[in-house]
C-alpha positions as CSV (number, residue, x, y, z in Angstrom):
1,X,58.4,33.2,-49.0
2,X,58.1,30.6,-46.2
3,X,56.0,31.6,-43.1
4,X,58.0,31.7,-39.9
5,X,55.5,29.4,-38.2
6,X,55.9,26.8,-40.9
7,X,59.7,27.1,-40.7
8,X,59.5,26.6,-36.9
9,X,57.3,23.5,-37.4
10,X,59.7,22.2,-39.9
11,X,62.7,22.6,-37.6
12,X,60.8,21.0,-34.8
13,X,60.0,18.0,-37.0
14,X,63.7,17.6,-38.0
15,X,64.8,17.5,-34.3
16,X,62.2,15.1,-33.0
17,X,62.5,12.8,-36.1
18,X,66.2,12.2,-35.6
19,X,66.5,9.5,-32.9
20,X,70.2,10.3,-32.1
21,X,69.4,13.9,-31.1
22,X,66.6,12.9,-28.9
23,X,68.7,10.2,-27.2
24,X,71.5,12.7,-26.5
25,X,69.2,15.0,-24.6
26,X,67.8,12.1,-22.7
27,X,71.3,10.9,-21.9
28,X,72.2,14.4,-20.6
29,X,69.3,14.3,-18.1
30,X,69.9,10.8,-16.9
31,X,73.7,11.0,-16.6
32,X,73.6,14.3,-14.8
33,X,70.9,13.3,-12.3
34,X,72.2,9.8,-11.6
35,X,75.9,10.7,-11.3
36,X,75.1,13.8,-9.2
37,X,73.0,11.6,-6.9
38,X,75.7,9.1,-6.5
39,X,78.3,11.7,-5.7
40,X,76.0,13.3,-3.2
41,X,75.5,9.9,-1.6
42,X,79.2,9.4,-1.4
43,X,79.7,12.8,0.1
44,X,77.2,12.1,2.8
45,X,78.9,8.7,3.6
46,X,82.4,10.3,3.7
47,X,81.4,13.4,5.6
48,X,83.1,12.4,8.9
49,X,86.4,12.1,7.0
50,X,86.3,15.7,5.7
51,X,88.6,18.3,7.2
52,X,87.4,21.6,8.7
53,X,88.3,23.6,5.6
54,X,86.4,21.2,3.4
55,X,83.3,21.4,5.6
56,X,83.4,25.2,5.7
57,X,83.7,25.4,1.9
58,X,81.1,22.7,1.2
59,X,78.4,23.8,-1.2
60,X,75.4,21.4,-1.1
61,X,73.7,23.2,-4.0
62,X,76.6,22.9,-6.4
63,X,77.1,19.3,-5.3
64,X,73.8,18.5,-6.8
65,X,75.2,19.4,-10.2
66,X,78.5,17.6,-9.8
67,X,77.4,15.1,-12.5
68,X,76.9,17.9,-15.0
69,X,80.5,17.6,-16.1
70,X,79.8,14.3,-17.8
71,X,76.2,15.3,-18.7
72,X,77.6,18.3,-20.5
73,X,79.2,15.9,-23.0
74,X,75.8,14.9,-24.3
75,X,74.7,18.5,-24.4
76,X,77.6,19.4,-26.7
77,X,76.9,16.4,-28.9
78,X,73.3,17.4,-29.2
79,X,74.2,21.0,-30.1
80,X,76.6,19.9,-32.8
81,X,74.6,17.1,-34.3
82,X,71.3,19.0,-34.6
83,X,73.0,21.6,-36.7
84,X,75.8,19.8,-38.6
85,X,74.0,16.6,-39.5
86,X,72.2,18.5,-42.3
87,X,75.6,19.4,-43.8
88,X,76.9,15.8,-43.5
89,X,73.8,14.3,-45.2
90,X,73.5,17.1,-47.8
91,X,69.9,17.9,-46.6
92,X,71.0,21.5,-46.0
93,X,70.5,22.1,-49.8
94,X,66.9,21.0,-49.6
95,X,66.3,23.1,-46.4
96,X,67.7,26.2,-48.0
97,X,65.8,25.6,-51.2
98,X,62.6,25.4,-49.2
99,X,63.5,28.4,-47.0
100,X,65.7,30.7,-49.1
101,X,65.4,33.4,-46.3
102,X,68.5,32.3,-44.4
103,X,67.9,34.6,-41.5
104,X,64.4,33.1,-40.9
105,X,65.9,29.6,-41.4
106,X,68.7,30.2,-38.9
107,X,66.5,32.0,-36.3
108,X,63.9,29.2,-36.4
109,X,66.6,26.5,-35.9
110,X,68.2,28.4,-33.0
111,X,64.7,29.0,-31.4
112,X,63.8,25.3,-31.6
113,X,67.2,24.2,-30.3
114,X,67.1,26.7,-27.5
115,X,63.6,26.0,-26.4
116,X,64.2,22.3,-26.3
117,X,67.5,22.7,-24.4
118,X,65.8,25.0,-21.9
119,X,63.0,22.5,-21.1
120,X,65.5,19.6,-20.7
121,X,68.0,21.8,-18.9
122,X,65.4,23.1,-16.3
123,X,64.1,19.6,-15.8
124,X,67.6,18.3,-15.3
125,X,68.5,21.1,-12.9
126,X,65.5,20.7,-10.6
127,X,65.7,16.8,-10.6
128,X,69.4,16.9,-9.9
129,X,68.9,19.3,-7.0
130,X,66.1,17.5,-5.3
131,X,67.6,14.0,-5.7
132,X,71.0,15.3,-4.6
133,X,69.6,17.0,-1.5
134,X,67.7,13.9,-0.5
135,X,70.9,11.9,-0.6
136,X,73.0,14.5,1.3
137,X,70.9,13.9,4.4
138,X,71.7,16.2,7.2
139,X,74.1,18.2,5.0
140,X,71.5,19.3,2.5
141,X,70.0,22.7,1.9
142,X,66.5,24.0,0.9
143,X,65.3,25.5,-2.3
144,X,64.1,28.4,-0.2
145,X,67.5,29.2,1.3
146,X,69.3,32.3,0.0
147,X,70.8,31.9,-3.4
148,X,69.6,28.3,-3.9
149,X,66.8,28.9,-6.3
150,X,69.0,31.2,-8.4
151,X,71.6,28.5,-8.6
152,X,69.1,25.8,-9.7
153,X,67.5,28.0,-12.3
154,X,71.0,29.1,-13.3
155,X,72.1,25.5,-13.9
156,X,69.2,25.1,-16.3
157,X,70.3,28.3,-18.1
158,X,73.9,27.1,-18.2
159,X,72.9,23.9,-19.9
160,X,70.8,25.8,-22.4
161,X,73.7,28.2,-23.3
162,X,76.1,25.3,-23.6
163,X,73.8,23.8,-26.3
164,X,73.4,27.1,-28.1
165,X,77.2,27.8,-28.0
166,X,77.8,24.3,-29.5
167,X,75.2,24.9,-32.2
168,X,76.8,28.2,-33.2
169,X,80.3,26.7,-33.4
170,X,78.8,23.8,-35.4
171,X,77.2,26.2,-37.9
172,X,80.5,27.9,-38.4
173,X,82.4,24.6,-38.9
174,X,79.6,22.7,-40.8
175,X,81.1,19.3,-39.8
176,X,80.1,17.1,-36.9
177,X,83.6,15.6,-36.6
178,X,85.3,19.0,-36.7
179,X,82.8,20.5,-34.3
180,X,83.2,17.8,-31.7
181,X,86.9,17.6,-32.3
182,X,87.2,21.3,-31.3
183,X,84.6,21.6,-28.6
184,X,85.4,18.4,-26.7
185,X,89.1,19.2,-26.1
186,X,88.1,22.8,-25.3
187,X,85.6,22.0,-22.5
188,X,87.2,18.9,-21.1
189,X,91.0,19.5,-21.5
190,X,92.0,23.0,-22.4
191,X,89.7,24.9,-20.0
192,X,90.3,22.7,-16.9
193,X,94.0,22.5,-17.5
194,X,94.5,26.3,-18.0
195,X,92.2,27.0,-15.0
196,X,94.7,25.0,-12.8
197,X,97.8,26.8,-14.1
198,X,98.7,29.9,-12.0
199,X,99.8,32.0,-15.0
200,X,96.9,31.1,-17.2
201,X,93.9,30.9,-14.9
202,X,93.3,34.6,-15.1
203,X,92.4,34.1,-18.7
204,X,90.7,30.7,-18.3
205,X,88.2,32.2,-15.7
206,X,86.6,34.1,-18.6
207,X,86.1,31.0,-20.8
208,X,82.4,30.3,-21.2
209,X,82.2,27.1,-19.1
210,X,84.3,28.6,-16.2
211,X,82.3,31.9,-16.2
212,X,78.9,30.3,-16.7
213,X,79.4,27.7,-13.9
214,X,79.6,30.5,-11.3
215,X,75.8,30.8,-11.5
216,X,75.5,27.3,-9.9
217,X,77.5,28.3,-6.8
218,X,76.1,29.4,-3.5
219,X,79.1,29.1,-1.2
220,X,82.1,30.8,-2.6
221,X,84.8,30.7,0.1
222,X,87.4,29.1,-2.0
223,X,86.5,30.8,-5.3
224,X,88.6,33.7,-6.5
225,X,86.7,34.6,-9.7
226,X,86.3,38.4,-9.8
227,X,82.7,38.4,-10.8
228,X,79.3,37.4,-9.3
229,X,76.9,34.6,-10.5
230,X,74.9,36.7,-12.9
231,X,78.0,38.5,-14.3
232,X,79.5,35.1,-14.9
233,X,76.4,34.0,-16.8
234,X,76.6,37.3,-18.7
235,X,80.1,36.5,-19.8
236,X,79.0,33.1,-21.1
237,X,76.1,34.8,-22.9
238,X,78.5,37.0,-24.8
239,X,80.4,33.9,-25.9
240,X,77.1,32.3,-27.1
241,X,76.1,35.5,-28.9
242,X,79.5,35.6,-30.7
243,X,79.2,31.9,-31.7
244,X,75.6,32.3,-33.0
245,X,76.5,35.5,-34.9
246,X,79.5,33.7,-36.4
247,X,77.2,30.9,-37.4
248,X,74.8,33.2,-39.2
249,X,77.6,35.0,-41.0
250,X,79.0,31.7,-42.4
251,X,75.5,30.6,-43.3
252,X,74.8,33.9,-45.1
253,X,78.0,34.1,-47.0
254,X,78.9,30.5,-47.9
255,X,77.1,28.1,-50.3
256,X,75.4,25.0,-48.9
Protein backbone atom coordinates (compact mmCIF):
# COMPACT_ATOMS: atom_id res chain seq x y z
CA UNK A 1 0.00 0.00 0.00
CA UNK A 2 1.45 3.37 -1.05
CA UNK A 3 1.84 5.98 1.68
CA UNK A 4 -0.24 9.15 1.08
CA UNK A 5 2.86 11.34 1.47
CA UNK A 6 4.67 9.35 -1.22
CA UNK A 7 1.68 9.62 -3.56
CA UNK A 8 1.53 13.37 -3.00
CA UNK A 9 5.23 13.63 -3.79
CA UNK A 10 4.72 11.57 -6.92
CA UNK A 11 1.86 13.77 -8.14
CA UNK A 12 3.88 16.91 -7.46
CA UNK A 13 6.78 15.48 -9.47
CA UNK A 14 4.46 14.72 -12.38
CA UNK A 15 3.13 18.28 -12.48
CA UNK A 16 6.43 20.12 -12.25
CA UNK A 17 8.23 17.79 -14.66
CA UNK A 18 5.79 18.44 -17.51
CA UNK A 19 6.81 21.73 -19.08
CA UNK A 20 3.47 22.41 -20.78
CA UNK A 21 1.52 22.39 -17.52
CA UNK A 22 3.97 24.80 -15.89
CA UNK A 23 3.82 27.13 -18.88
CA UNK A 24 0.03 27.21 -18.88
CA UNK A 25 -0.08 28.41 -15.28
CA UNK A 26 2.58 31.01 -15.98
CA UNK A 27 0.61 32.15 -19.02
CA UNK A 28 -2.55 32.50 -16.94
CA UNK A 29 -0.74 34.83 -14.53
CA UNK A 30 0.97 36.95 -17.18
CA UNK A 31 -2.01 37.24 -19.51
CA UNK A 32 -4.39 38.18 -16.71
CA UNK A 33 -2.11 40.78 -15.15
CA UNK A 34 -0.95 42.37 -18.40
CA UNK A 35 -4.34 42.46 -20.12
CA UNK A 36 -6.10 43.71 -16.98
CA UNK A 37 -3.50 46.45 -16.62
CA UNK A 38 -3.91 47.55 -20.24
CA UNK A 39 -7.69 47.67 -19.91
CA UNK A 40 -7.44 49.69 -16.71
CA UNK A 41 -5.05 52.09 -18.44
CA UNK A 42 -7.51 52.44 -21.32
CA UNK A 43 -10.38 53.03 -18.89
CA UNK A 44 -8.47 55.82 -17.17
CA UNK A 45 -7.64 57.43 -20.52
CA UNK A 46 -11.26 57.27 -21.73
CA UNK A 47 -12.92 58.25 -18.46
CA UNK A 48 -14.04 61.67 -19.71
CA UNK A 49 -16.00 59.97 -22.49
CA UNK A 50 -18.04 57.83 -20.10
CA UNK A 51 -21.68 58.66 -19.48
CA UNK A 52 -23.15 59.27 -16.04
CA UNK A 53 -24.64 55.76 -15.83
CA UNK A 54 -21.31 54.19 -16.77
CA UNK A 55 -19.49 56.18 -14.10
CA UNK A 56 -22.10 55.33 -11.46
CA UNK A 57 -21.83 51.61 -12.19
CA UNK A 58 -18.06 51.55 -12.56
CA UNK A 59 -16.36 48.93 -10.38
CA UNK A 60 -12.62 49.63 -10.12
CA UNK A 61 -12.01 46.34 -8.31
CA UNK A 62 -13.55 44.07 -10.94
CA UNK A 63 -11.82 46.15 -13.63
CA UNK A 64 -8.55 44.83 -12.25
CA UNK A 65 -9.70 41.33 -13.23
CA UNK A 66 -10.97 42.22 -16.70
CA UNK A 67 -8.14 40.22 -18.26
CA UNK A 68 -9.21 37.06 -16.46
CA UNK A 69 -11.54 36.14 -19.30
CA UNK A 70 -8.52 35.36 -21.46
CA UNK A 71 -6.36 34.14 -18.58
CA UNK A 72 -9.11 31.64 -17.78
CA UNK A 73 -8.30 29.93 -21.06
CA UNK A 74 -4.89 28.91 -19.72
CA UNK A 75 -6.41 27.77 -16.42
CA UNK A 76 -8.80 25.46 -18.21
CA UNK A 77 -6.00 24.06 -20.36
CA UNK A 78 -3.93 23.40 -17.24
CA UNK A 79 -6.79 21.64 -15.45
CA UNK A 80 -7.46 19.41 -18.45
CA UNK A 81 -3.86 18.59 -19.38
CA UNK A 82 -2.63 17.81 -15.88
CA UNK A 83 -5.26 15.06 -15.64
CA UNK A 84 -5.89 13.75 -19.13
CA UNK A 85 -2.27 13.71 -20.32
CA UNK A 86 -1.73 10.49 -18.35
CA UNK A 87 -4.53 8.86 -20.34
CA UNK A 88 -3.30 10.10 -23.71
CA UNK A 89 0.23 8.79 -23.04
CA UNK A 90 -0.87 5.57 -21.36
CA UNK A 91 1.01 6.46 -18.16
CA UNK A 92 -2.22 6.08 -16.19
CA UNK A 93 -1.66 2.30 -16.20
CA UNK A 94 1.73 2.73 -14.56
CA UNK A 95 0.32 5.20 -12.03
CA UNK A 96 -2.52 2.92 -11.00
CA UNK A 97 -0.21 -0.08 -10.85
CA UNK A 98 2.03 1.83 -8.45
CA UNK A 99 -0.95 3.20 -6.47
CA UNK A 100 -3.81 0.68 -6.69
CA UNK A 101 -5.79 2.62 -4.06
CA UNK A 102 -7.65 4.80 -6.52
CA UNK A 103 -9.15 7.00 -3.84
CA UNK A 104 -5.68 7.89 -2.52
CA UNK A 105 -4.40 8.41 -6.06
CA UNK A 106 -7.27 10.71 -7.00
CA UNK A 107 -7.28 12.68 -3.73
CA UNK A 108 -3.53 13.27 -4.03
CA UNK A 109 -3.84 14.45 -7.62
CA UNK A 110 -6.68 16.84 -6.75
CA UNK A 111 -4.79 18.14 -3.69
CA UNK A 112 -1.66 18.93 -5.69
CA UNK A 113 -3.62 20.53 -8.54
CA UNK A 114 -5.72 22.57 -6.11
CA UNK A 115 -2.76 23.75 -4.02
CA UNK A 116 -0.80 24.82 -7.07
CA UNK A 117 -3.81 26.56 -8.60
CA UNK A 118 -4.50 28.35 -5.30
CA UNK A 119 -0.96 29.72 -5.06
CA UNK A 120 -0.95 30.92 -8.68
CA UNK A 121 -4.53 32.17 -8.41
CA UNK A 122 -3.86 34.28 -5.33
CA UNK A 123 -0.64 35.68 -6.80
CA UNK A 124 -2.50 36.56 -10.00
CA UNK A 125 -5.39 38.16 -8.14
CA UNK A 126 -3.26 40.42 -5.94
CA UNK A 127 -0.87 41.37 -8.75
CA UNK A 128 -3.77 42.18 -11.07
CA UNK A 129 -5.43 44.29 -8.40
CA UNK A 130 -2.43 46.41 -7.49
CA UNK A 131 -1.29 46.86 -11.10
CA UNK A 132 -4.81 47.72 -12.20
CA UNK A 133 -5.40 50.24 -9.42
CA UNK A 134 -2.09 51.94 -10.11
CA UNK A 135 -3.11 52.42 -13.74
CA UNK A 136 -6.63 53.63 -12.93
CA UNK A 137 -5.21 56.76 -11.35
CA UNK A 138 -7.83 58.91 -9.63
CA UNK A 139 -10.54 56.32 -10.29
CA UNK A 140 -8.90 53.57 -8.25
CA UNK A 141 -9.92 52.04 -4.96
CA UNK A 142 -8.02 50.72 -1.94
CA UNK A 143 -7.56 47.19 -0.64
CA UNK A 144 -8.92 48.44 2.70
CA UNK A 145 -12.21 49.71 1.24
CA UNK A 146 -15.37 47.77 1.98
CA UNK A 147 -15.64 44.53 0.00
CA UNK A 148 -12.38 44.97 -1.90
CA UNK A 149 -10.24 42.44 -0.04
CA UNK A 150 -13.08 39.93 -0.30
CA UNK A 151 -13.20 40.45 -4.07
CA UNK A 152 -9.43 40.05 -4.48
CA UNK A 153 -9.28 36.88 -2.39
CA UNK A 154 -12.42 35.69 -4.16
CA UNK A 155 -10.74 36.14 -7.54
CA UNK A 156 -7.97 33.79 -6.42
CA UNK A 157 -10.55 31.26 -5.22
CA UNK A 158 -12.48 31.58 -8.47
CA UNK A 159 -9.35 30.72 -10.46
CA UNK A 160 -8.65 27.74 -8.21
CA UNK A 161 -12.18 26.41 -8.61
CA UNK A 162 -11.99 26.86 -12.38
CA UNK A 163 -8.93 24.60 -12.49
CA UNK A 164 -10.53 21.98 -10.23
CA UNK A 165 -13.76 21.99 -12.26
CA UNK A 166 -11.75 21.47 -15.45
CA UNK A 167 -9.76 18.67 -13.80
CA UNK A 168 -12.94 16.89 -12.70
CA UNK A 169 -14.45 17.10 -16.18
CA UNK A 170 -11.19 15.89 -17.72
CA UNK A 171 -11.12 12.89 -15.38
CA UNK A 172 -14.61 11.94 -16.52
CA UNK A 173 -13.83 12.35 -20.23
CA UNK A 174 -10.24 10.99 -20.07
CA UNK A 175 -9.26 12.80 -23.27
CA UNK A 176 -7.55 16.20 -23.59
CA UNK A 177 -9.19 16.94 -26.93
CA UNK A 178 -12.64 15.98 -25.72
CA UNK A 179 -12.18 17.87 -22.45
CA UNK A 180 -11.07 21.07 -24.16
CA UNK A 181 -13.67 20.58 -26.88
CA UNK A 182 -16.43 20.70 -24.27
CA UNK A 183 -15.07 23.19 -21.73
CA UNK A 184 -13.91 25.87 -24.18
CA UNK A 185 -17.30 26.29 -25.91
CA UNK A 186 -19.08 26.12 -22.56
CA UNK A 187 -17.05 28.91 -20.91
CA UNK A 188 -16.49 31.14 -23.93
CA UNK A 189 -19.58 30.62 -26.09
CA UNK A 190 -22.53 28.91 -24.44
CA UNK A 191 -22.41 30.65 -21.06
CA UNK A 192 -21.90 34.24 -22.40
CA UNK A 193 -24.49 33.81 -25.14
CA UNK A 194 -27.17 32.37 -22.88
CA UNK A 195 -26.45 35.05 -20.28
CA UNK A 196 -27.35 37.68 -22.90
CA UNK A 197 -30.61 36.02 -23.98
CA UNK A 198 -33.60 37.26 -21.92
CA UNK A 199 -35.35 33.90 -21.79
CA UNK A 200 -32.22 31.91 -20.94
CA UNK A 201 -30.28 34.19 -18.61
CA UNK A 202 -32.27 33.03 -15.58
CA UNK A 203 -30.67 29.61 -16.11
CA UNK A 204 -27.25 30.87 -17.23
CA UNK A 205 -26.78 32.90 -14.05
CA UNK A 206 -26.40 29.59 -12.19
CA UNK A 207 -23.61 28.30 -14.44
CA UNK A 208 -20.30 27.97 -12.58
CA UNK A 209 -18.53 30.87 -14.27
CA UNK A 210 -21.48 33.26 -14.02
CA UNK A 211 -22.16 32.44 -10.37
CA UNK A 212 -18.52 32.32 -9.28
CA UNK A 213 -17.60 35.65 -10.86
CA UNK A 214 -20.00 37.41 -8.49
CA UNK A 215 -17.34 37.17 -5.77
CA UNK A 216 -15.10 39.57 -7.72
CA UNK A 217 -17.73 42.30 -7.80
CA UNK A 218 -17.94 45.20 -5.33
CA UNK A 219 -20.30 47.57 -7.17
CA UNK A 220 -23.50 45.79 -8.24
CA UNK A 221 -25.76 48.57 -9.55
CA UNK A 222 -26.36 46.92 -12.92
CA UNK A 223 -26.30 43.31 -11.70
CA UNK A 224 -29.58 41.40 -11.34
CA UNK A 225 -28.19 38.08 -10.09
CA UNK A 226 -30.38 37.01 -7.14
CA UNK A 227 -27.53 35.99 -4.82
CA UNK A 228 -24.59 37.58 -3.04
CA UNK A 229 -20.85 37.15 -3.60
CA UNK A 230 -20.31 34.20 -1.25
CA UNK A 231 -23.53 32.49 -2.33
CA UNK A 232 -22.35 32.76 -5.94
CA UNK A 233 -19.03 31.19 -5.05
CA UNK A 234 -20.97 28.49 -3.18
CA UNK A 235 -22.92 27.69 -6.35
CA UNK A 236 -19.67 27.34 -8.25
CA UNK A 237 -18.31 25.13 -5.47
CA UNK A 238 -21.29 22.78 -5.93
CA UNK A 239 -20.46 22.50 -9.64
CA UNK A 240 -16.83 21.74 -8.79
CA UNK A 241 -17.83 19.12 -6.21
CA UNK A 242 -20.12 17.44 -8.75
CA UNK A 243 -17.33 17.38 -11.37
CA UNK A 244 -14.77 15.96 -8.94
CA UNK A 245 -17.17 13.32 -7.64
CA UNK A 246 -18.01 12.37 -11.23
CA UNK A 247 -14.31 12.07 -11.98
CA UNK A 248 -13.80 9.77 -9.02
CA UNK A 249 -16.75 7.57 -9.99
CA UNK A 250 -15.37 7.13 -13.52
CA UNK A 251 -11.86 6.43 -12.21
CA UNK A 252 -13.23 3.87 -9.74
CA UNK A 253 -15.49 1.99 -12.13
CA UNK A 254 -13.63 2.04 -15.43
CA UNK A 255 -10.36 0.40 -16.41
CA UNK A 256 -7.34 2.52 -17.23
